[in-house]
C-alpha positions as CSV (number, residue, x, y, z in Angstrom):
1,M,8.4,-11.7,15.1
2,M,4.5,-11.7,15.5
3,K,4.7,-7.7,15.0
4,T,6.1,-8.4,11.5
5,L,4.5,-11.7,10.7
6,F,0.7,-10.8,11.6
7,P,0.9,-7.5,9.3
8,L,2.2,-9.4,6.5
9,V,-0.2,-12.1,6.5
10,A,-3.0,-9.3,7.0
11,F,-1.6,-7.5,4.0
12,N,-1.7,-10.6,1.9
13,V,-5.3,-11.3,2.8
14,G,-6.3,-7.8,1.9
15,W,-4.0,-7.8,-1.2
16,F,-6.0,-11.1,-2.5
17,A,-9.4,-9.7,-1.6
18,C,-8.7,-6.4,-3.4
19,V,-7.4,-8.3,-6.6
20,L,-9.7,-11.1,-6.6
21,G,-12.5,-8.7,-6.0
22,G,-11.4,-6.5,-8.9
23,A,-11.1,-9.5,-11.1
24,Q,-14.4,-10.9,-10.4
25,G,-16.3,-7.6,-10.7
26,W,-16.8,-7.2,-6.8
27,P,-14.4,-4.4,-6.3
28,I,-16.2,-3.0,-3.3
29,L,-16.4,-6.2,-1.3
30,G,-12.6,-6.9,-1.7
31,S,-11.9,-3.4,-0.7
32,L,-14.2,-3.9,2.4
33,V,-12.3,-6.8,3.5
34,A,-9.1,-4.8,3.0
35,L,-10.4,-1.9,5.2
36,A,-11.5,-3.9,7.8
37,I,-7.9,-5.4,8.1
38,V,-6.4,-1.8,8.1
39,T,-9.2,-0.6,10.7
40,T,-8.1,-3.6,12.8
41,H,-4.4,-2.8,12.6
42,I,-5.4,1.0,13.6
43,S,-7.7,0.1,16.4
44,L,-4.7,-2.2,18.0
45,S,-2.0,0.6,17.3
46,A,-0.3,2.5,20.0
47,R,-0.7,5.5,17.9
48,P,-4.0,5.3,15.9
49,A,-4.1,8.9,14.8
50,Q,-0.5,8.7,13.2
51,E,-1.6,5.3,11.3
52,I,-4.8,6.8,10.3
53,Q,-2.6,10.0,8.7
54,L,-0.3,7.3,7.1
55,A,-3.0,5.2,5.5
56,L,-4.7,8.4,4.0
57,F,-1.4,9.5,2.8
58,S,-0.6,6.1,1.2
59,G,-3.9,6.0,-0.2
60,L,-3.4,9.6,-1.7
61,I,-0.1,8.5,-3.4
62,G,-2.1,5.6,-4.8
63,V,-4.7,7.5,-6.3
64,L,-2.1,10.0,-7.8
65,F,0.3,7.3,-9.1
66,E,-2.2,4.8,-10.4
67,S,-4.3,7.4,-12.0
68,L,-1.1,8.7,-13.9
69,L,-0.6,4.9,-15.1
70,A,-4.1,4.5,-16.1
71,G,-4.2,7.8,-17.8
72,A,-1.1,7.2,-19.5
73,G,-2.5,4.0,-20.8
74,L,-0.2,1.5,-19.0
75,L,-2.8,-0.2,-17.0
76,S,-6.3,-1.0,-17.4
77,F,-8.4,-2.3,-14.6
78,Q,-11.1,-5.2,-14.8
79,S,-13.4,-3.4,-12.6
80,G,-14.0,-0.6,-10.1
81,V,-13.2,2.5,-12.3
82,I,-15.4,5.3,-11.3
83,L,-13.9,7.8,-14.0
84,P,-12.2,6.6,-17.0
85,G,-8.4,6.9,-17.0
86,T,-8.4,6.9,-13.1
87,A,-7.5,4.4,-10.6
88,A,-9.8,1.8,-9.6
89,I,-11.0,1.9,-6.1
90,W,-9.8,-1.4,-5.1
91,I,-6.1,-0.7,-6.0
92,V,-6.3,2.7,-4.2
93,V,-7.6,0.7,-1.2
94,M,-4.7,-1.7,-1.6
95,W,-2.2,1.3,-1.2
96,I,-4.1,1.9,2.2
97,N,-3.7,-1.7,3.1
98,F,0.0,-1.5,2.4
99,A,0.3,1.3,5.1
100,P,0.4,-0.8,8.3
101,L,3.7,-2.5,6.8
102,L,5.7,0.7,6.8
103,N,5.9,0.8,10.7
104,T,6.0,-3.3,11.0
105,A,7.4,-5.4,8.2
106,F,9.2,-2.6,6.5
107,R,10.6,-0.6,9.3
108,F,14.0,-1.7,8.9
109,L,13.8,0.3,5.4
110,Q,13.3,3.7,7.4
111,G,16.4,5.9,7.0
112,K,17.8,3.6,4.1
113,P,15.8,5.4,1.0
114,I,18.3,3.4,-1.5
115,L,17.5,0.1,-0.2
116,A,13.8,1.1,-0.2
117,A,13.7,2.3,-3.9
118,L,15.3,-0.8,-4.7
119,V,12.7,-3.0,-3.0
120,G,10.1,-0.9,-4.6
121,L,11.9,-1.0,-8.0
122,A,11.6,-5.0,-7.7
123,G,8.6,-5.6,-5.7
124,G,6.3,-3.0,-7.3
125,P,6.3,-4.7,-10.7
126,L,6.2,-8.2,-9.1
127,A,2.8,-7.5,-7.4
128,Y,1.2,-5.9,-10.8
129,L,2.6,-9.3,-12.5
130,G,0.4,-11.1,-9.6
131,G,-2.5,-8.9,-10.2
132,Q,-2.3,-9.3,-14.0
133,G,-2.1,-13.1,-13.7
134,L,-5.1,-13.2,-11.4
135,G,-7.3,-11.1,-14.2
136,A,-7.7,-7.7,-12.1
137,V,-5.2,-5.4,-14.0
138,E,-3.8,-5.6,-17.4
139,I,-0.2,-4.0,-17.9
140,H,0.2,-2.3,-21.2
141,G,3.7,-1.5,-22.7
142,G,5.5,-4.8,-22.0
143,I,8.8,-4.3,-20.4
144,A,8.6,-0.4,-20.6
145,G,5.2,-0.6,-18.7
146,L,6.7,-2.7,-16.1
147,A,9.8,-0.5,-15.8
148,V,7.5,2.7,-15.2
149,I,5.8,0.9,-12.4
150,G,8.9,0.0,-11.0
151,V,10.2,3.6,-10.9
152,I,6.9,4.7,-9.4
153,W,7.6,2.3,-6.7
154,A,10.9,3.2,-6.4
155,I,9.9,6.6,-5.7
156,S,7.0,5.7,-3.5
157,M,8.8,3.2,-1.0
158,P,11.1,5.9,0.3
159,L,8.5,8.5,0.2
160,L,5.9,6.3,2.3
161,L,8.9,5.2,4.6
162,Q,9.7,8.7,5.3
163,R,6.5,9.6,6.0
164,A,6.0,7.0,8.3
165,A,9.2,7.7,10.1
166,S,8.4,11.3,10.5
167,L,4.8,10.6,12.1
168,H,6.4,7.9,14.4
169,A,9.1,10.7,15.5
170,A,6.5,13.3,16.1
171,S,4.3,11.1,17.9
172,S,7.0,9.5,19.9
173,G,8.1,13.3,21.0
174,N,4.5,14.1,22.1
175,R,3.7,11.0,24.2
176,S,4.0,11.2,27.9
177,D,3.4,7.6,28.5
178,K,6.1,5.3,27.0
179,S,4.8,2.2,28.7
180,V,3.0,1.1,25.7
181,E,5.7,1.1,23.4
182,G,5.8,-2.7,23.0
183,Q,2.2,-2.4,21.3
184,V,1.6,-2.7,17.5
185,A,3.2,0.6,15.9
């Protein structure tokens, strides 16, 4: 239970740090809090190299999708945007902060792409609505804007979970010491 509960609590602390930092004009401070959380997760992981790869992959997906949304005019960020029409730094860090959940709280979704897509379809827009309510982001386009966010997360969740599973499988096949299986994934 702690392997699932701790990452969820840690993610939410990072999420609030990023969103409140973005809303209050302190995007770097919020991002540093979330990155400290991810760094802690990685340092406790039985597979730190794979967790780093997963975090970077998640950040890359975040840069691409968030910049697509911002460039299309569906999102605007209160602070943290370096180049107009691109993702705010704090939301990219939030995607990195999401990565530890892929091998912990959301591990049960690995190998279930349809269920993962449905979770993304519902959960993604809800998270953005929360960020909008706290003043960090503005969603444009009403229901259509939320629908696009939902579709992006319906694509992202299975993609991220597949990457997490493939990194886990690759590292499990290369490990000679199986005694640390019970550690944080």
